[in-house]
N, C-alpha and C positions, 0 to 999 in steps of 0.2 A: 283344539277347543278354544278358539279365540272369538270373542264377541266385541262388537262396538258398544261402548258404554258412554253415558253422558259425561262430558268433560267439565261441566259446571255444576255447582250445587244449586238445585232449583229453589230450595227453601231451607233456611236455618231456623233454629229455635228462637222465637221472638217474644212469646208471652212469658217465658221463664228465664229471661236474661239475668235477672238478679240472682237466681239460684246458682248460676255458673260464675258469678262475679268473684267470690272469695273461696273457690274450691281448694281444699287441702291437696297437696301433691299426690297423696295416696289414692284419693278419689279420682283424680284426673288420670293417673296411671291405670286404674282399674277400668275406667270407661274406655280408654284407648285400647286396652287389651281385648275388650269385648267386640272390637270391630271385625274380627274374623276368627277362624279356627287357629290360625297362626298370624301373629302381627309382628312385623319387623320395623325397627327404626334404622334408616339407612342414611348415610351422609352423601354429599354431592359426588364423592369419588366412587361410590358404590360399595363402601365397606359397611358391614352390619355393626351397629352400635349396641343394640339390645334386641331381645326376642321375648315374646310372650305367646303362650299356647294354652288351649283349653283342655285337650285330651292328654292325660299323662302317658298314654301309650306312644305318643310321638317322641318321647324322650329317647327311645331306643334307636332313633335315627341320628343321634348325636347332636340334637338341637342345642344342648347346653354349651357346645364348643363353637357355635357359630359367631357369637359376639367377638369382634376384633379381626374377623376374617373377611376377605372380599366375598361379596355375595356370589360371584361367579365360581368361587372355589367350593361352594357348598352344594352345587348342582351337578347333574350328569352332563356329559360332553355335548349332547344335542340341545341342551337347555341354555348353554352359555349365551348364544346369540339372542335368545328371548329375554334374558336378564338385561342385556345391553339395550334391547328395544324398549323395555319397560322404563329404563332410566332416560333414554333419549326422548321418548314420547312425553314423559312427565316434565322434562326440562323445557319442552316446547309449548305444551298446552296446560300444564299444571295437573293433569290426570292422564294416566295411560289407559290403553285398552286392557282387557283381561288376557292373560297369557298363562297357559298351563306349563309348569316346569316340574322336573322330577329331581328330588333329593335322594342320593344313593343311601341304601341301608347296609348295615354290617352283614346281613345274611343274604344279600343278593336282591331282595325285593326293594323297589323304589317307593318313595313317598311322593305321590302326585299332589301338587298344590296349584290352585288357580289364583294368581296374584293380580291385584290392581294397585298401582303405585300413585300416591297423591302428594301434592305439595300444599301445605297449609301456611297461609300468610302469618308471619310472626313466630312461627315454630322453626327451630334450627334444623330439623331433620325431615327427611321424606318418610312417609308412613306407607308401608306395604301391608295391605290386608289380604290374607290368603284363606281360601276355602279348601278344606281337606276333601280330596276326591277319591279316597280309598274305597268308600262305600260304593261310589259309582263304578269304579273299576271292578269291584267284586261282583256287582250286579251284571256288568258286561261279561265278565268271565263266566258267571252262572248261565247267562243267556247263550253264550257260545257253547258251553258244555251241554246245555239242554238241546241245542240244535244238533250237536253231534249225536246225542242220545236218540233224538228223533230219527236222524238219518240211519243210525244202526238198527233201530226198531223197524223202520220202513223196509230196509233190506231184508231183515229177518222175516217180516210178514210176506214180502214178495217171494222169498225163497220157499216159505211154507206153502204159499198159494200155488206156486209152480209145482211143488212136490205133490200136493194133494190133487192138483189138476192132472198130473201124469197118472197118478193112481186111479183117478176117476175114469180117465180115458182108456187105460189099459185093462181095467177089470173085466172079467168075463160076463158079469151080470149086466144086462141091458137096462139102462136107467134114463128116465126123462124127468125134468122138473117142469111143472105146469102151473101157470098163473091161476090162482083160485077164482079170480073175478072174470077174466076174459077167456079162460080155458085154452090159452095159447101156450105153446111150448117155449119155455125160457132157455132151457139148456138141455143137453143130452150127451151121451157118449157114443163112441164109434160102434159099440156092440148093438145099441138100439137102432142105429141107422142100418146096420147089416141085416138085422131081423126084419125090419119094416121095409127093406128094399128101397130106402130113400137116403140120399146123401145128407149128412148132418147140417150143412149150411142151408139146404132147402127145407129141412124139418123145423129148424129154429124159427120162431115167428109165426108158424102155421098153427092151426087149431088141432087139438088132440083128436077130435072126431074125424078129421080128414084122413087119419091114418087107417081107419077101419071102413069096411064096406057099409053101404047105406042101411042094410037090414040090421046092423048092430049099433048104429049111432044113437038111437033113442034109448036103448038099454045102457049104453055108455053114459049118456047124460044123467040118467036116473041113478046110476051107480056113483057118479061124481057128487050129485046132490045128497045122496044118502050118506056117503062117506063124510062129507063136510058137516052135515047136521048132527050125526052121531059121534063124530070124531074117531071113527074106527076104520080099519082097512077093509076093502072090498075087492073080491076077485071076479073077473069077468072073462069068458071065452068068446072071442070074436074072430073075424077074418080080416086079414090085412088088405087094404084097398089096392096095394101095388100089384100083388100077384094072387090074391085070394087064399094065401096060406093061413092055416089055423095058428093063432097066437093067443096067449093068455096075459091079461093085464091085471096087475095087483096095484090097487090105488090106495095110497097111504097119505092122509092129510098131515100137515105140520104147520106150525106158526113161524112166520118170518117177517120181521120189521112191522109188526102190528097187523099183519094180514095172514090169511090161511092160504097156503099153496099146496100142491100135490106132488108127491114123489111117486112116480109110476114105474114099476119094474115090468119088463116084458120078457116073456119066455116063449120060445117056439116049440110047438108040439112035434116038429120034425127035426131030427138031428141033422145038422148041416155038416157038409164035408168041405172044410176050408182048404184051398190050395196052399201048398207050401213051396218055398223056393229052395233049391239046392245051393249049398254053399260051394263055391269054387275056391281053389287054392289061392290064397292071397299072397301075391309077390310084393306087396307094398308094406311089409311089416315095419320098414324103417319109419313110416309116417307116424307111428305111435311115439317115436322119440321127439317129434316136433312139439314144442311147448304151446303152440296155438292150434286152433281148429284148422284142419287141412282137408282138402279134397283134391282128387286127381280126375280131370275131365279130358275129353277129346275135343276136336274142333267143333263138333255138333252139340256139345254140352252134355253128352252122356257121361255119367259118373263111372269111373273105373275103380276108385278106392276112396274111402273116407277113414279118418281116425276117430278114436273114441271121443275126443273133445268136440268134434263136429256133431257126433251123435247126441252128446249131452246138450249141445246148443239148440238142436231142433227136436229134442226129446224123442228120438227114434230108438227103438229097442235094439236092433242089430244091423250090421252092415248089409246083410242080404236084402233088407228093405229099401236100401238106397242104391246099391250097385246096379247099374243097368238102366236106372231111371234118369231123366233129364234134370239138370241142376236148377232149371226154372221152377221146379216144384218147391224149392226152398229159398233160392236167392233171387233178388230183384223185385222192385216194386211192380214191374211188368216185364214181359219178355224182351222189351227193348233194351233193358239194362244189360242183360247177358249177351245180347247181340252186339252192343257197343263194346263190351269187354272182349268178346270173341274177335271182332274186327281189329281191335288194337293189338291183341296178342298175335294175330296173324301178320300184321304189318310191322310191329315193333319187337315182338318176341318177349316183351316184359312190360308189366303194368304195375305201378305203385299207387297206393292210397286211393283206390277207386271207391267212391261212395255209393252205397246201395243199402238195401235192407235184407234181413234174414227173416223168414217166416217159419215158425216151428210147426210141428205136426198137429198142433191144436188151434192154429189160426192166428196166434199172436205174432206180432212183428216188432223188430227193433233195429236201429241203425247199426251198420257195420262198415268196416273198410276192408277192401280186398287188395292183396298184393299177389301177383301171379307171374310165373315164368315158364318158358318152354322146357320140357324134358326130352332129351335126345334118346329115343328108344330104338332107332334104326329103321322104324316103320312109319306109320302115320303119327303125326305130332300129338303129343299129350302135354297137358299143362297142369302144373302144381299151383293150387290157389290157397293162400293163407287167409283165413277169415278172422278179423279182430273186431270184437264188440266194442262199441263206444257208447258213453252216456249221452242222453239227449241234450245235456248242457255242456258237453265237452267241446273245447275249442279245437278246430281242425289242426292236426299235427303239422301240416304244411306251413302253417303260419309261423311256427317256431323256427323252421328252417329257412323259409323264404320271405318272411315278413308279410306285409299286408297283401302283396300281389299273390303270394301262394294261397293265402286265406280266401282271396276273392275268387281264385280259380276253383277252390273247393266249393264255395257257395254257388257258383254258376252251375255246378253239377247237381245241386239240390233243387234248382228251379223246376217246378212241375211236380215235385214229389213232396215238398215241405211247404206248409202255409207261409205267406209273406211275413206274418207276425213273428213266427219262429225264426225265420231268416234274419229279421231285424234284431231279435234278441241275441242270436248267435253272433252277429257282427259286432254288437255292443260288447259282448264278452271278449271277442278278439281284440278290439281296440283297448279295452281295459287292461287285458293281460300285457299287450305290447307296451302300454304306458308304464305299467309296474316294472317290467323288465328294463325299460329305458331309465327309469328313476334309480333302480338298483345299480345299473351300469354306471350312471353318472356319479353316484355317491360311493362307488366302490364297495357295494354290498353293505353300506351302513343303513340298517333297517329304520332306525329312528329318523335319520336325515331324509331317507326316501319317503317316509310317511309325511314329514313336513313339506317336502317338495310336491307331493300329490295332494296335500290338504286333507290328509286322513289322520285319524288317531292310530297309535301303534297297534291297538287291539284290532281295529278294522283292517289294517294292512296284513297282520298275521292271519286273520281269517281268510282274506283274499288269496294270500300265498298258499294256504292249504287248499283252497277251492281250486286253484289253477295248477296245483302240483309244483309250486315253486319254492317249497321249503328249503331245498338244497341248492337253489340257484346261487351262483357265485358272484353274479354281477359283472362278469367279464364278457365282452362282446365276442 
């Protein structure tokens, strides 16, 4: 927190010169003391001659013991050089820049003061005017705490959304959410698509009337209008446009974000016989002991086994719904991703930190890293794949091990799957983290010195350390 200040006094009091001519010493002392929250009189050697302060609470930092001591002895280790800079700058120009220094407290908390040191012609001592920054530090700490609270709340909301999304998709009742103005389907669950004979992705965005045969569309529009005007539910029997089967629609209006939409429940008048899959004996029970999401696939990508963590990741109910299906259903931005992984496994037998995406059973996707190795079964080759989820702002792990070149390799794999703006933002994070690590290494993990080296406040450095997971970084290469 250093700023360039004016080194000359632009204007002195001129019209009231006589008022200052014969000031009593007590008045002069009072006026000098009002120059800052803390005011020091310092001699040319850097020893404190006297001290004045406005807030009585500052006394607990041992201010009364400062007179007679070297100024550098009253500050923390990382502030010693700043005191010397204050004195050197004042000796050269008559006024220093502002420098923030920290005075140690008896209970572990520091007293942050921003000083400017000035030389006054005709006065035997240098005058250091200090601004108490404790309130600013408290505000910064409150902002950091508020940010952490927001992040925790965001995670809680995201988890709740995922939980209710799973419930919505897994419930037996077939439901559609319909826009009250356009009559287009906003959302729906798998049961609705099954009854209407249409896949969910084709259904969303289409009009509700397109799901019924032509002879029932006019009655459906009338039921929608009546339900909206009266604010009551309406039930209508129609035929599905896909196969002509008889279905019943129950239309219930509700208000959302200042507009009226519809919740439409669909029931079939014919009991459907859903196919079931038989469970085969699982010889891959050991996969449950793996702490990460894991799948076992063959050379063609067919899934032989999954563990519970992978089922949680893709929100799938049971292993029987995944075993036998191709891994492309859930992994890879496109089929090319898994083809590249398969080729590398065939040629190298092992792949580490392969960047791709995972898609859950509800259509959401997020970035992951894959690490895979060949399993020797005595027959056709099988591969164990570990799936590790990563945040969108997480720095590639290869950068930590291999430096910038490893990070560049990871970014090259993202080209074509991630927008350029996101790649640039990720690369900036990589460089910032590498700079922080280098500063900690050079200063032998002295956080305060590293902050000065990087031109950051200590609060900003601690926030970035937490962001990049470097709280326990030792600073050793």
